[in-house]
C-alpha positions in Angstrom: -36.5 -52.0 -172.5 -38.0 -50.0 -175.2 -38.5 -50.4 -179.0 -38.7 -47.9 -181.8 -40.6 -49.1 -184.9 -39.5 -47.3 -188.1 -43.0 -47.2 -189.7 -45.0 -44.1 -190.1 -48.1 -44.3 -187.9 -50.0 -42.3 -190.5 -49.7 -45.3 -192.9 -50.9 -48.0 -190.5 -54.6 -47.7 -191.5 -53.7 -48.2 -195.1 -51.6 -51.3 -194.6 -53.1 -54.8 -194.4 -52.1 -57.2 -191.7 -50.3 -59.4 -194.2 -48.4 -56.5 -195.7 -47.4 -55.2 -192.3 -46.0 -58.6 -191.4 -43.6 -58.3 -194.4 -42.4 -54.8 -193.5 -38.7 -54.3 -192.6 -37.4 -51.7 -190.1 -35.4 -51.2 -187.0 -36.1 -52.0 -183.4 -34.0 -50.6 -180.6 -33.7 -52.6 -177.4 -31.5 -54.4 -174.9 -32.3 -58.0 -176.0 -32.8 -59.0 -179.6 -36.1 -61.0 -179.9 -36.9 -63.9 -182.2 -40.3 -62.6 -182.9 -38.8 -59.3 -184.3 -36.4 -61.3 -186.4 -39.2 -63.4 -187.8 -41.0 -60.2 -188.9 -37.9 -59.0 -190.8 -36.9 -56.3 -188.4 -33.3 -55.5 -187.6 -32.7 -55.4 -183.8 -30.0 -53.1 -182.4 -28.8 -53.4 -178.8 -28.8 -50.0 -177.1 -26.9 -49.5 -173.8 -28.4 -46.8 -171.7 -26.0 -44.1 -170.6 -24.6 -44.3 -167.1 -26.3 -42.1 -164.5 -24.8 -38.7 -163.6 -25.4 -36.2 -160.8 -26.1 -33.4 -163.2 -29.7 -32.4 -163.7 -31.4 -33.9 -166.8 -33.3 -30.7 -167.5 -33.5 -27.0 -166.6 -34.0 -26.2 -162.9 -35.2 -22.8 -161.9 -32.4 -21.0 -160.1 -33.7 -17.5 -159.7 -32.8 -16.0 -156.3 -36.5 -15.2 -155.6 -37.5 -18.8 -156.3 -34.9 -20.9 -154.4 -34.5 -20.6 -150.6 -30.9 -20.2 -149.3 -29.7 -23.7 -148.6 -26.4 -25.2 -147.6 -24.7 -28.0 -149.6 -27.1 -30.9 -149.8 -25.9 -34.5 -150.2 -28.3 -36.9 -152.0 -28.3 -40.3 -153.6 -29.2 -41.1 -157.1 -29.2 -44.9 -157.9 -25.7 -46.0 -156.9 -24.2 -42.4 -156.9 -23.6 -40.0 -154.1 -24.1 -36.4 -155.2 -23.8 -32.9 -153.8 -26.0 -30.0 -154.8 -24.0 -27.0 -153.8 -25.5 -23.8 -152.3 -24.9 -22.0 -155.6 -26.8 -24.6 -157.7 -23.8 -26.5 -159.0 -23.8 -30.3 -158.9 -20.9 -32.6 -158.0 -20.4 -36.4 -158.0 -18.7 -37.7 -155.0 -16.1 -40.5 -155.3 -17.5 -44.0 -155.3 -15.9 -44.9 -152.0 -17.9 -42.2 -150.2 -20.8 -44.3 -149.0 -21.6 -45.0 -145.4 -23.3 -43.5 -142.4 -23.1 -39.7 -142.5 -22.8 -37.5 -139.5 -25.6 -35.0 -138.8 -23.5 -32.1 -140.0 -22.2 -33.9 -143.1 -18.6 -33.4 -142.3 -17.6 -37.1 -141.8 -19.0 -40.5 -142.3 -18.4 -44.0 -140.9 -18.2 -47.1 -143.1 -17.2 -50.8 -142.7 -14.4 -52.5 -144.6 -16.2 -55.8 -145.2 -13.0 -57.8 -146.0 -11.1 -56.7 -142.9 -14.1 -56.2 -140.6 -12.9 -52.7 -139.8 -14.9 -49.7 -138.9 -13.5 -46.6 -140.6 -14.1 -42.9 -139.9 -13.5 -40.6 -142.9 -13.4 -36.8 -142.7 -14.5 -34.6 -145.6 -12.8 -31.7 -144.0 -9.2 -32.9 -144.1 -9.7 -36.2 -146.1 -8.3 -38.4 -143.2 -9.4 -42.0 -143.0 -8.8 -43.8 -139.8 -9.7 -47.3 -138.4 -11.7 -46.7 -135.2 -12.8 -50.3 -134.4 -12.3 -53.9 -135.5 -14.9 -56.7 -134.9 -14.0 -60.1 -136.2 -16.7 -61.8 -138.3 -19.0 -58.7 -137.9 -20.0 -56.1 -140.5 -22.7 -54.1 -138.9 -25.5 -53.0 -141.3 -27.1 -51.0 -138.6 -25.5 -47.8 -137.3 -26.5 -44.5 -135.7 -24.8 -41.2 -135.1 -25.7 -39.5 -131.8 -28.0 -36.5 -132.3 -25.7 -34.5 -130.0 -22.0 -35.0 -129.5 -19.9 -37.4 -131.7 -20.9 -41.0 -130.9 -21.4 -44.0 -133.1 -23.8 -46.8 -132.1 -23.6 -50.1 -133.9 -24.1 -53.8 -133.5 -21.2 -55.6 -131.9 -22.4 -59.2 -132.7 -24.8 -61.0 -134.9 -26.3 -63.6 -132.5 -28.7 -63.3 -129.6 -28.5 -61.6 -127.2 -27.7 -58.6 -129.5 -25.2 -56.1 -128.1 -24.6 -52.6 -129.2 -21.3 -50.8 -129.0 -21.2 -47.1 -128.3 -18.0 -45.3 -129.4 -17.6 -41.7 -128.2 -15.3 -40.3 -130.9 -14.5 -37.2 -128.8 -13.4 -39.1 -125.6 -12.5 -42.4 -127.2 -14.6 -44.2 -124.6 -16.2 -47.5 -125.6 -19.3 -49.1 -124.0 -21.4 -52.2 -124.6 -25.2 -52.2 -124.0 -27.4 -55.2 -124.2 -30.9 -53.8 -124.9 -32.8 -57.1 -124.3 -36.2 -57.2 -126.0 -36.3 -53.5 -126.8 -35.5 -52.2 -130.3 -32.8 -49.5 -130.5 -33.8 -46.5 -132.6 -30.8 -44.2 -132.1 -28.8 -42.1 -129.6 -29.9 -38.7 -128.4 -26.4 -38.2 -127.0 -23.3 -40.4 -126.2 -24.7 -41.3 -122.8 -28.1 -42.7 -123.8 -29.9 -44.9 -126.3 -33.5 -44.4 -127.4 -35.5 -47.6 -127.8 -39.0 -49.0 -128.1 -40.3 -52.1 -126.4 -43.8 -53.6 -126.0 -46.0 -50.6 -125.7 -43.3 -48.4 -124.2 -40.6 -46.0 -125.2 -37.4 -46.3 -123.2 -34.1 -44.5 -122.6 -31.2 -46.7 -121.9 -28.2 -45.5 -119.9 -24.9 -46.4 -121.6 -23.0 -46.4 -118.3 -25.0 -49.1 -116.6 -27.6 -50.4 -119.1 -30.5 -49.2 -117.0 -33.8 -48.8 -118.8 -36.0 -45.8 -118.0 -39.6 -45.7 -119.3 -40.2 -42.4 -121.0 -43.8 -43.1 -122.1 -46.3 -45.9 -122.2 -48.0 -45.9 -125.6 -50.0 -48.8 -127.0 -48.6 -50.3 -130.2 -45.8 -47.8 -130.4 -43.6 -48.4 -133.5 -40.9 -45.7 -133.4 -40.0 -42.5 -131.6 -37.7 -39.4 -131.9 -36.7 -36.5 -129.8 -37.0 -32.9 -130.9 -33.6 -31.1 -131.4 -33.6 -29.7 -127.8 -34.9 -32.9 -126.3 -37.9 -31.1 -124.8 -40.4 -33.0 -127.0 -40.8 -36.7 -127.8 -42.6 -37.8 -130.9 -44.1 -41.3 -131.0 -45.7 -43.0 -134.0 -48.1 -45.8 -133.0 -50.3 -48.3 -134.8 -53.8 -47.0 -135.1 -56.4 -49.8 -135.0 -59.8 -49.6 -136.4 -62.7 -50.4 -134.1 -62.9 -54.1 -133.5 -59.5 -54.8 -135.1 -57.0 -56.8 -133.0 -53.3 -56.0 -132.9 -52.5 -59.6 -133.9 -55.0 -59.7 -136.7 -53.3 -61.6 -139.4 -56.1 -61.5 -142.0 -54.8 -60.8 -145.5 -54.5 -57.1 -146.2 -51.8 -55.7 -148.4 -52.3 -52.2 -147.1 -50.4 -52.6 -143.9 -51.2 -50.6 -140.8 -52.2 -47.0 -140.3 -50.3 -44.9 -137.8 -51.0 -41.9 -135.5 -48.5 -39.4 -134.1 -48.4 -38.6 -130.4 -46.2 -35.9 -128.9 -45.1 -35.7 -125.3 -43.6 -32.8 -123.4 -40.7 -34.3 -121.4 -40.9 -31.9 -118.4 -44.6 -32.2 -117.7 -45.3 -35.5 -119.4 -48.3 -33.8 -121.1 -49.3 -35.7 -124.2 -51.4 -34.8 -127.2 -52.2 -36.5 -130.5 -51.7 -34.8 -133.8 -55.1 -34.5 -135.7 -55.5 -35.7 -139.3 -56.4 -33.5 -142.2 -59.6 -34.4 -143.9 -59.1 -37.4 -146.3 -55.9 -38.8 -144.6 -55.7 -41.7 -142.1 -52.0 -42.4 -141.4 -48.7 -40.7 -140.6 -45.9 -41.8 -142.9 -43.0 -39.8 -141.4 -42.3 -36.7 -139.4 -39.6 -34.3 -138.3 -39.3 -31.6 -135.6 -38.3 -28.1 -136.6 -34.9 -26.9 -135.2 -36.7 -24.5 -132.8 -39.2 -27.2 -131.5 -42.2 -25.0 -132.5 -43.3 -26.9 -135.5 -43.6 -30.4 -137.0 -43.3 -31.4 -140.6 -45.5 -34.4 -141.2 -46.3 -36.6 -144.2 -50.0 -37.5 -143.9 -51.0 -40.4 -146.1 -53.7 -42.9 -147.0 -52.4 -46.4 -146.3 -52.2 -48.4 -149.5 -50.6 -51.5 -150.8 -47.6 -49.7 -152.3 -45.5 -47.0 -150.7 -46.3 -44.2 -150.4 -50.0 -45.2 -150.7 -52.8 -43.6 -152.5 -52.1 -40.1 -151.3 -49.3 -38.4 -149.4 -48.9 -34.7 -148.6 -46.5 -32.8 -146.4 -48.1 -30.5 -143.8 -46.6 -28.2 -141.2 -48.2 -28.5 -137.8 -47.8 -25.6 -135.3 -47.2 -26.5 -131.7 -49.0 -26.3 -129.4 -52.2 -25.0 -131.2 -52.0 -27.9 -133.7 -52.9 -25.7 -136.7 -52.3 -27.6 -140.0 -50.9 -26.0 -143.1 -50.3 -28.0 -146.3 -46.8 -27.4 -147.8 -46.8 -29.6 -150.8 -49.3 -29.8 -153.7 -52.5 -31.8 -153.3 -52.1 -33.7 -156.5 -48.6 -35.0 -155.8 -47.1 -37.8 -153.6 -44.8 -35.9 -151.3 -42.9 -37.7 -148.5 -39.9 -37.6 -146.2 -39.6 -34.0 -145.2 -36.3 -32.6 -143.9 -35.8 -29.2 -142.3 -33.1 -26.8 -143.5 -30.7 -26.0 -140.6 -32.2 -22.5 -140.2 -35.7 -23.8 -140.2 -36.8 -21.6 -143.0 -37.3 -24.3 -145.6 -38.3 -28.0 -145.9 -36.9 -30.4 -148.5 -39.0 -33.4 -149.4 -39.1 -36.2 -152.0 -41.7 -36.2 -154.7 -42.8 -39.7 -155.7 -45.2 -38.6 -158.4 -44.7 -39.2 -162.1 -41.6 -40.7 -163.8 -38.9 -38.3 -162.5 -39.0 -38.1 -158.7 -36.9 -35.1 -157.7 -36.1 -33.5 -154.4 -38.1 -30.3 -153.8 -37.7 -27.4 -151.5 -40.5 -25.3 -150.1 -39.8 -21.8 -148.8 -41.9 -21.5 -145.6 -42.1 -17.7 -145.8 -43.5 -17.6 -149.4 -44.9 -21.1 -149.8 -43.1 -21.3 -153.1 -41.7 -24.7 -154.2 -38.6 -25.3 -156.2 -37.2 -28.5 -157.8 -33.7 -28.9 -156.4 -32.8 -32.0 -158.6 -34.0 -33.4 -161.9 -33.3 -37.2 -162.3 -34.6 -37.3 -165.8 -34.3 -40.8 -167.3 -33.0 -42.1 -164.0 -36.2 -41.1 -162.3 -37.4 -44.7 -161.6 -35.2 -44.6 -158.5 -36.1 -41.4 -156.6 -33.4 -39.0 -155.5 -32.9 -39.5 -151.8 -31.9 -36.9 -149.2 -28.8 -38.0 -147.2 -27.5 -35.0 -145.2 -26.7 -31.3 -145.2 -23.0 -30.6 -145.5 -22.0 -27.6 -143.6 -18.6 -25.9 -143.0 -16.9 -28.8 -144.9 -14.2 -26.7 -146.6 
């Protein structure tokens, strides 16, 4: 809500309090207030315009400033939008909302009324029912990193069971993960999960659990694109702090990042840049040679008191900042060719998506939320070869 008072600020020092109380004018807001009415002001209800995908201001589009990027799907409030490779913006239909495939060519969604799982293609506009689960609408779903498999909850009561649907073969499997937490699927034949101080791979065919790494207080894990590296984010305890310490602290935990080579089991911890104490998020580059990491300072509100995107070279662990020091930059995503990183900027009142060209180090605003900036634009997926 905002109000506009039709009184020149230059006259305020010359007007007494009693005279000011008798002034008339106009206030603009969403809810007429009794106090304003008592002061003699006329209150006008103003409805804010609906959000759009179009940028609210000028965005640099010079070829030398913007890295070559494929179509990018992003969210803005309740909209799904596309930034095309030529800089045009498009609003997607309202019913295009769901779990997008890694290549952005199709997405899965639930029909809540019929309890049906649908698969919709953006290549040929087909929309097919691929599963039906009575009394279940799964709010947790993963696409496999390789192949075309969907992983989703098949029930809502303990013990939880996950269904794996291989869209290429049509094969359906059920896995009961037990006490482990499923994080995703590296391929249609396996699930990735974390348990108590362990990272596991679960075989879809027989449900067998294989321990990939034992890491104390591990919280999440992710493979690199080739599967040769495993990243693991683990709670980092201060000296003398217990894992079950429940003393009041709004800051939450601080996390370290450990990387393991899958062939040799060699493990190394990523160092922190000076002034940072936690890893917010991370992503492996397409060629496995680099990590994009958001280093932060744990605070009470996301993303904390400081957050900056760095690139970490493997295996020498050299750190290079890729976002400005005076901004709150989070959630890096690699371009498919590995030549650019797109991240979210949580600074200020208009949080856009920003691209950094790794060759030049130059940053470019890809979106401009404008008045809708209180809800940051969010990266959804790249959309490649969709036409």
